[in-house]
C-alpha positions in Angstrom: -9.2 -1.1 5.5 -15.1 3.0 7.3 -16.6 5.5 10.1 -18.3 9.2 11.1 -16.2 12.0 13.0 -16.1 15.6 13.0 -14.4 18.3 10.8 -11.7 20.9 11.7 -12.9 24.1 13.0 -12.6 26.3 10.7 -11.0 28.7 13.0 -8.5 26.7 13.5 -7.4 25.9 9.6 -7.3 29.8 9.4 -4.9 30.7 12.2 -2.5 27.8 11.0 -2.6 29.4 7.6 -1.9 32.7 8.5 1.0 31.3 10.8 2.5 29.5 7.6 1.9 32.4 5.4 3.5 35.0 7.8 6.7 32.6 8.1 7.7 32.6 4.4 6.9 36.5 3.6 10.7 37.7 4.1 13.4 35.3 3.1 14.9 34.2 -0.3 13.1 31.5 -2.6 13.9 28.0 -2.1 13.3 25.1 -4.2 12.3 21.8 -2.3 12.5 18.3 -4.2 9.4 16.3 -4.0 10.0 12.6 -4.3 7.1 10.7 -5.5 5.8 7.6 -6.8 2.8 8.7 -8.8 4.3 7.2 -12.5 1.9 6.1 -15.6 -1.7 6.1 -16.1 -3.4 4.4 -13.6 -1.5 6.8 -11.2 -2.3 10.2 -12.7 -5.4 11.1 -10.5 -3.2 10.7 -7.6 -0.2 13.3 -9.6 -3.3 15.9 -10.3 -4.0 15.7 -6.4 -0.1 16.3 -5.7 0.0 19.0 -7.9 -2.7 21.0 -6.8 -1.6 20.8 -3.3 1.9 22.1 -4.4 -0.1 25.2 -5.8 -2.0 25.7 -2.6 1.8 25.9 -1.1 3.1 28.3 -3.0 0.1 30.5 -2.5 0.4 29.9 1.3 4.4 30.4 1.6 6.0 33.1 -0.5 9.2 32.3 -2.7 8.9 28.5 -2.5 8.8 26.4 -5.7 9.1 22.5 -6.1 10.8 20.2 -8.0 9.0 17.1 -8.9 11.0 13.5 -8.7 9.0 11.2 -9.7 10.4 7.4 -9.2 9.4 4.1 -9.3 7.8 2.9 -5.6 10.0 -0.1 -5.8 13.1 1.8 -6.8 12.5 4.6 -4.4 12.2 2.4 -1.8 14.8 0.0 -2.0 17.6 1.8 -3.4 17.1 5.4 -3.8 16.1 6.4 0.0 17.9 4.1 1.6 21.1 5.4 -0.2 20.0 8.9 0.8 19.2 8.0 4.0 22.8 6.6 4.4 24.2 10.2 3.1 21.6 12.3 4.6 20.5 13.5 1.0 16.9 12.5 1.3 14.4 15.4 -0.5 12.6 17.4 1.6 9.2 15.6 1.2 9.4 11.9 -0.1 6.9 8.5 -0.4 7.6 6.8 3.0 6.5 3.5 3.9 5.5 3.0 7.4 6.7 0.0 10.1 10.4 -1.0 9.5 11.1 2.0 7.4 10.1 4.8 9.5 11.5 2.6 12.6 15.0 2.9 10.9 15.3 6.2 9.5 13.6 7.9 12.7 16.3 5.9 14.9 18.7 7.6 12.6 17.6 11.0 13.2 16.5 11.4 9.4 12.6 12.0 9.9 11.1 15.1 11.2 9.1 14.8 13.9 5.6 15.6 13.1 3.8 15.4 16.4 4.0 19.2 17.1 3.3 20.2 13.6 -0.2 17.6 14.1 -1.0 19.4 17.2 -0.5 22.9 15.8 -2.7 22.3 13.0 -5.3 20.0 14.7 -4.6 17.2 12.8 -3.4 14.8 16.2 -6.7 12.7 16.5 -7.5 13.0 13.0 -6.2 10.1 11.2 -7.5 6.3 11.8 -4.5 4.9 12.5 -0.6 6.1 12.8 0.6 3.2 14.2 3.1 2.5 11.5 4.7 5.8 11.2 4.9 6.2 15.0 8.0 5.5 16.6 8.6 5.8 20.7 5.3 8.0 20.8 6.0 10.3 18.0 4.9 10.5 14.6 7.5 10.4 11.7 4.8 9.9 8.8 1.3 10.4 7.1 -0.5 7.5 5.1 -2.3 9.3 2.3 -4.9 6.6 2.7 -5.9 3.2 3.5 -5.8 -0.2 1.1 -6.6 -3.9 1.4 -5.7 -6.4 -0.6 -8.5 -9.3 -2.4 -9.4 -10.9 -5.8 -10.8 -8.7 -8.5 -12.6 -11.0 -10.6 -15.0 -10.2 -14.1 -18.3 -10.5 -13.3 -19.6 -11.1 -16.5 -17.8 -14.5 -17.0 -18.5 -15.8 -13.6 -22.8 -15.0 -14.5 -22.0 -16.3 -18.0 -20.3 -19.8 -16.4 -22.7 -19.3 -13.7 -20.0 -19.3 -10.7 -20.0 -18.1 -7.4 -17.5 -16.2 -5.4 -15.7 -19.1 -3.6 -16.0 -19.6 0.3 -12.6 -21.8 0.6 -9.5 -21.7 -1.3 -10.6 -25.6 -2.1 -13.8 -23.7 -3.8 -11.5 -21.6 -5.1 -9.0 -24.0 -6.5 -12.0 -25.7 -8.5 -12.9 -22.9 -9.6 -9.3 -22.2 -11.1 -9.9 -25.6 -12.2 -12.9 -24.5 -14.3 -11.4 -21.3 -15.8 -8.1 -22.8 -16.9 -10.2 -25.8 -19.4 -12.0 -23.1 -20.6 -8.6 -21.8 -22.3 -8.7 -18.6 -19.7 -5.6 -18.1 -17.4 -7.4 -18.4 -13.5 -4.8 -15.6 -12.0 -3.7 -12.3 -13.8 -0.3 -11.8 -12.2 3.1 -9.8 -13.5 5.8 -11.3 -11.2 9.0 -9.0 -12.7 8.5 -6.8 -9.1 8.5 -9.3 -6.4 6.0 -7.6 -4.0 3.3 -8.3 -7.0 3.5 -12.2 -6.0 4.0 -11.3 -2.6 0.6 -9.9 -2.4 -1.0 -13.0 -3.0 2.0 -15.1 -1.1 1.4 -12.8 2.2 -2.2 -13.4 2.9 -2.2 -17.0 1.9 0.4 -17.7 4.3 -1.5 -15.7 7.0 -4.6 -18.0 6.2 -2.5 -21.4 6.6 -0.3 -19.6 9.9 -2.6 -16.8 10.9 -2.2 -13.2 10.7 -0.3 -12.9 13.7 2.8 -15.0 12.5 4.5 -12.5 10.5 4.7 -10.3 13.4 6.8 -12.8 15.1 9.7 -13.2 12.7 11.8 -9.7 13.7 11.5 -11.2 17.3 12.2 -14.4 16.9 9.3 -16.0 18.0 7.8 -17.2 14.9 9.9 -18.7 12.0 9.5 -18.6 8.2 10.2 -22.3 7.9 7.7 -23.5 10.4 5.2 -26.1 9.1 2.4 -23.8 8.3 4.4 -21.3 6.4 6.0 -24.4 4.3 2.4 -25.6 3.6 1.4 -22.1 2.2 4.2 -21.6 0.1 4.0 -25.4 -1.2 0.4 -24.8 -2.0 1.7 -21.4 -3.7 3.9 -23.2 -6.0 1.3 -26.3 -6.9 -0.5 -23.1 -8.4 2.0 -22.3 -10.3 2.8 -25.8 -11.4 -0.9 -26.3 -12.4 -0.5 -23.1 -14.7 -3.1 -21.2 -12.6 -0.7 -18.0 -13.7 0.4 -16.9 -17.1 3.5 -18.2 -18.4 6.6 -15.8 -18.4 5.0 -13.4 -15.8 8.6 -13.1 -14.1 9.1 -10.8 -17.1 6.1 -9.0 -17.0 5.6 -5.4 -15.4 3.0 -4.5 -12.6 0.4 -3.0 -15.0 0.8 -6.0 -17.1 -1.5 -8.1 -14.4 -4.4 -5.5 -14.9 -4.3 -5.5 -18.5 -4.8 -9.7 -18.9 -8.0 -9.0 -16.7 -8.8 -6.3 -18.8 -8.5 -8.0 -22.5 -10.3 -11.2 -20.8 -7.3 -13.3 -20.9 -7.5 -13.9 -17.0 -10.8 -13.8 -15.1 -9.2 -13.1 -11.3 -6.5 -11.0 -10.2 -5.3 -10.6 -6.4 -4.5 -6.9 -6.0 -4.8 -4.4 -4.0 -7.9 -2.0 -3.9 -6.0 0.9 -5.1 -6.6 -0.6 -8.5 -10.5 -0.5 -8.3 -9.8 3.1 -10.3 -8.5 1.3 -13.2 -12.0 -0.4 -13.9 -13.7 2.6 -13.9 -11.7 4.5 -16.1 -12.9 3.5 -20.1 -9.9 4.7 -21.1 -8.0 2.1 -19.4 -10.6 -0.6 -18.7 -12.2 -0.3 -21.8 -15.5 -3.1 -22.2 -14.4 -3.9 -18.8 -15.1 -0.5 -17.4 -17.6 -1.2 -14.1 -17.5 -5.3 -15.1 -15.1 -6.1 -12.0 -16.1 -7.4 -8.9 -14.2 -7.8 -5.6 -14.1 -10.9 -3.1 -11.4 -11.4 -0.4 -9.0 -14.5 0.1 -11.5 -16.9 0.8 -10.6 -19.5 4.3 -8.5 -22.5 4.3 -9.5 -25.7 6.0 -7.7 -26.3 9.1 -6.4 -22.7 9.1 -5.2 -21.1 11.9 -6.4 -17.7 13.5 -9.0 -15.4 11.8 -9.8 -16.7 8.3 -11.8 -13.1 7.2 -8.9 -11.1 8.6 -7.5 -9.0 5.2 -4.3 -7.7 4.3 -4.4 -3.5 4.3 -3.7 -0.5 6.6 -2.3 2.8 6.6 1.0 2.1 5.7 2.0 4.4 2.4 2.4 8.0 2.4 4.5 11.1 2.8 7.8 11.5 5.5 9.9 14.6 5.4 13.6 15.3 6.1 14.6 16.2 9.4 16.8 18.8 7.7 14.0 21.2 7.0 13.7 22.0 10.9 16.7 24.2 9.9 14.9 26.7 7.8 11.9 28.4 9.0 10.7 28.6 4.8 11.2 25.0 4.8 9.5 23.8 7.5 6.7 26.5 7.0 6.4 25.0 3.3 6.3 21.4 5.0 3.2 22.5 7.6 1.3 23.9 4.6 1.5 20.6 2.7 0.2 18.4 5.8 -2.7 21.5 6.0 -3.8 21.1 1.8 -2.5 17.6 1.5 -4.3 15.9 4.8 -8.2 17.2 4.7 -11.9 16.0 3.9 -11.4 17.5 0.5 -8.5 15.6 -0.7 -9.2 12.2 1.3 -12.7 12.3 -0.3 -10.8 13.4 -4.1 -8.6 10.6 -3.8 -11.6 8.2 -2.7 -13.5 9.1 -5.8 -10.9 9.3 -8.2 -8.6 6.7 -7.6 -10.3 4.5 -4.9 -7.3 5.4 -2.3 -9.6 4.6 0.8 -9.4 7.4 3.3 -6.6 7.5 6.0 -8.6 9.8 8.3 -11.6 10.2 9.8 -13.4 12.2 7.6 -17.1 13.3 7.9 -19.5 10.8 7.7 -22.2 13.2 6.2 -19.5 13.8 3.2 -18.3 10.4 2.9 -22.0 9.3 2.1 -22.1 11.7 -0.6 -19.2 10.6 -1.9 -19.0 9.0 -5.7 -18.0 5.5 -5.7 -18.2 2.8 -8.0 -19.8 -0.2 -7.0 -16.8 -1.7 -7.0 -15.4 0.6 -4.3 -18.3 -0.4 -2.4 -17.6 -4.1 -2.8 -14.3 -3.1 -1.5 -15.5 -1.5 1.4 -18.2 -4.0 2.2 -15.2 -6.7 2.4 -13.1 -4.7 5.2 -16.7 -4.1 7.1 -17.1 -7.6 7.5 -13.3 -8.4 8.3 -12.5 -9.0 11.6 -9.6 -6.9 11.2 -6.7 -6.2 9.1 -3.0 -7.1 9.0 -0.2 -5.1 7.6 1.9 -6.2 4.7 5.0 -8.3 6.0 7.1 -5.7 4.7 6.5 -3.0 7.1 7.4 -5.4 10.1 10.7 -7.1 8.9 14.2 -5.6 8.2 15.4 -4.5 4.5 17.5 -7.9 4.4 14.8 -10.0 4.9 12.5 -8.4 2.7 15.2 -8.7 -0.3 15.8 -12.6 0.6 12.1 -13.3 0.6 11.9 -11.1 -2.2 14.4 -13.3 -3.9 13.1 -16.6 -2.8 9.5 -16.2 -4.1 11.0 -15.3 -8.1 12.7 -18.6 -7.9 10.1 -20.3 -6.4 7.9 -19.1 -9.2 11.0 -20.0 -11.3 11.1 -23.5 -10.7 14.6 -22.8 -9.1 13.9 -24.0 -5.5 11.4 -25.6 -3.3 9.3 -24.3 -0.5 11.4 -25.5 2.4 14.5 -24.5 1.1 13.2 -20.8 0.4 12.1 -20.3 3.7 14.9 -22.2 5.5 17.3 -19.7 3.6 14.7 -16.6 4.5 14.9 -17.8 8.0 18.6 -17.7 8.0 18.7 -14.3 7.1 16.2 -13.5 9.2 18.3 -15.0 12.3 21.3 -12.9 11.1 19.0 -9.4 10.9 17.6 -10.3 14.9 21.3 -11.0 15.5 22.1 -7.7 14.7 19.8 -5.9 15.7 20.3 -6.7 19.6 
């Protein structure tokens, strides 16, 4: 979550640049709000990229100013953006998730149709996949990069204890037992935000029930409380009960789980490939700089479907308010933003500086020269060996269902429910959401 492609013709870029610049020359200045989620030290490089892009847009389109609005990803997605879409007050440019979010907002006419813009800029065939941002054959958002999820691990500890990367979930559990007996926490985790433990859970249930099961929840073809799903969450709760995670994890913010790994307190951590940049930065990783490896969640005995598929895709990026098309200057700024953000230079910069896998078909020669860590190479290798990728569950289910499973996983971790009771409750919400969609 990997390929060689052609560059955009320079003449095409120059024509696009000229067209964009000429639009903004006459009218009065405007200020566009840009909603981003690049908060904290770990995301500083991504924020730097965004700022550099906006500087270029300001040169492209005269009289355009920008106001950055940084918001936590969860808050933006589940609270602010939802309410803004309901009142038609979303920013001009904003962080957007593909799948269910894009489908909903596009159906309400709140997102700018990017299809003609991509054609104008010569970008219509330059993305690896726009499936999660495509609704009715039209594109409504652009992924900033790709990702995959897997286990980061302390390589020196593995070498010292002569441990091997596990090939099955049974081996992973035996490994966790060894680590726990040594006085360490097997899995770093911080679950104050429910999407964090749900990363592990999403792939675990995909090992037990098959990676395709999630796509059937919203259609009624599959059910949350099927025997395989119950078995997966029972296993998850078993890991909690065995003390594989840090006690008090429900009170810990996401960044803290990386600190558990960096301090040597925990030995493994299930996270997204975006976390790789932390372990290449001495200021953040300290003694663990370039000392972290990566492997995919291993296969489940008697698991269904592909056992090498990874949770990954191109689900997060930028969307644009449909209202900008009413103003020539704002529309010109959006076109310039897309031109300056989505190109080989910025894709490789994101890969080198932040470990963000390209979402575009970057020139193979440039990719080969990219300066990436051994950890990023490990991540790419895992993706290359995978049978394929499946998107995160929250891009395929309705918002109410996402809320229900988010509340459920935290109750499960807190010992307030069982896997069966939790999944029965989630399935009830799923059925109600499906009925409302009919």
